[in-house]
C-alpha positions in Angstrom: 88.5 104.6 117.2 89.8 102.2 114.1 88.5 104.0 111.1 87.7 102.5 107.7 90.1 100.3 106.0 92.8 102.7 104.6 94.2 99.7 102.1 95.2 96.1 101.4 99.1 95.8 101.8 99.7 92.6 99.4 103.4 91.0 99.7 105.7 90.5 96.2 108.4 89.1 94.6 108.4 90.7 91.9 107.1 94.8 92.2 107.2 95.1 88.0 105.2 91.7 87.6 102.6 92.4 90.7 102.1 95.8 88.9 101.4 94.3 85.2 99.2 91.8 87.1 97.0 94.3 88.7 97.3 96.8 86.1 95.0 93.9 84.3 92.9 93.2 87.2 91.5 96.7 87.9 91.8 98.4 84.9 94.1 101.1 85.8 97.8 101.6 86.3 99.4 102.3 90.0 98.6 106.0 90.9 102.1 106.2 93.0 104.8 104.1 94.1 107.2 105.0 96.7 110.2 103.6 98.5 110.4 103.6 102.2 113.7 103.0 102.8 113.7 102.4 106.4 111.6 99.3 105.9 113.4 98.5 102.9 110.9 97.8 100.4 109.4 100.1 97.3 105.5 100.0 96.8 103.0 100.7 95.0 99.3 102.0 95.2 96.0 101.3 93.5 92.5 102.1 93.5 89.7 99.9 93.5 86.8 102.2 93.6 86.9 103.7 97.1 90.0 101.4 98.8 93.7 101.2 98.3 95.9 98.0 97.4 99.3 98.7 98.4 101.5 96.1 97.0 104.9 95.6 98.8 108.4 94.2 97.6 111.9 94.3 99.3 114.4 95.5 98.7 116.6 94.2 101.0 116.7 90.5 101.9 116.3 91.4 105.3 113.6 93.5 105.4 110.0 92.0 107.0 108.8 91.7 103.7 110.9 89.5 102.4 111.3 87.2 105.5 107.6 87.3 105.3 107.5 86.3 101.2 110.4 83.6 102.7 107.9 81.7 105.0 104.7 82.3 103.7 104.9 82.9 100.0 103.6 86.1 98.2 99.5 87.4 99.0 97.8 89.5 101.8 100.4 91.0 104.1 97.8 93.7 106.2 95.2 95.4 107.0 95.3 98.8 107.5 92.9 100.9 109.2 92.4 105.1 109.4 92.8 106.7 112.8 92.2 110.2 113.9 95.0 110.1 116.5 97.5 107.3 116.0 98.9 107.8 119.6 95.9 108.0 121.4 94.8 104.4 119.4 98.1 102.5 120.4 97.5 103.5 124.0 93.5 102.1 123.5 94.6 98.8 121.9 97.2 98.3 124.4 95.1 98.6 127.1 92.9 96.3 125.6 95.8 93.9 125.4 96.9 94.0 122.0 100.9 93.6 121.5 102.0 97.0 119.8 105.3 96.3 117.7 106.2 100.1 117.6 105.9 102.0 120.8 105.9 105.2 118.7 104.9 105.8 114.7 106.9 106.0 112.0 107.0 107.8 108.9 105.5 104.9 106.2 104.4 105.2 103.0 101.6 107.5 101.8 102.1 110.3 103.5 101.1 108.8 106.7 102.4 107.5 110.4 101.9 104.1 111.3 102.3 101.4 113.9 101.7 98.2 113.8 100.1 95.1 115.7 101.6 92.1 116.2 99.3 89.4 114.7 99.4 87.2 117.0 97.1 89.4 119.4 94.5 89.8 116.1 94.1 86.6 115.0 96.8 86.3 112.5 96.2 88.9 110.7 99.1 92.0 110.8 96.8 95.4 111.8 98.1 98.3 110.7 97.3 101.6 111.8 97.2 105.2 109.1 97.2 108.4 110.4 97.6 111.2 107.9 100.6 113.5 108.6 99.3 116.8 108.8 100.8 119.5 105.8 
């Protein structure tokens, strides 16, 4: 089953400018920045109480984030949920009729295994499943 909301992902054109904006808004600096080469993005993570916000900026014009911004502009890109067993959850959701974008989880930012549910099967919202990678 899906757990708590792990983070909100926000697509941005300029990560430095977005970091400045969110530093002012939240009153703190990001606790982590990380490139995810496989997705051609660079991310910054902020804490807001017990919640997290992930800013995502494209590092290549063909990345999913660049295409998203070109089509829809900057803004909320996805909602991520914690899961205990990402593989079991992918199977469950597929049986429930959701369209799975990645049949196999991949390594994402912030030490997580991630997989996505197509927004067409979740009322227009891209849903990310996140499982902590065991150390």
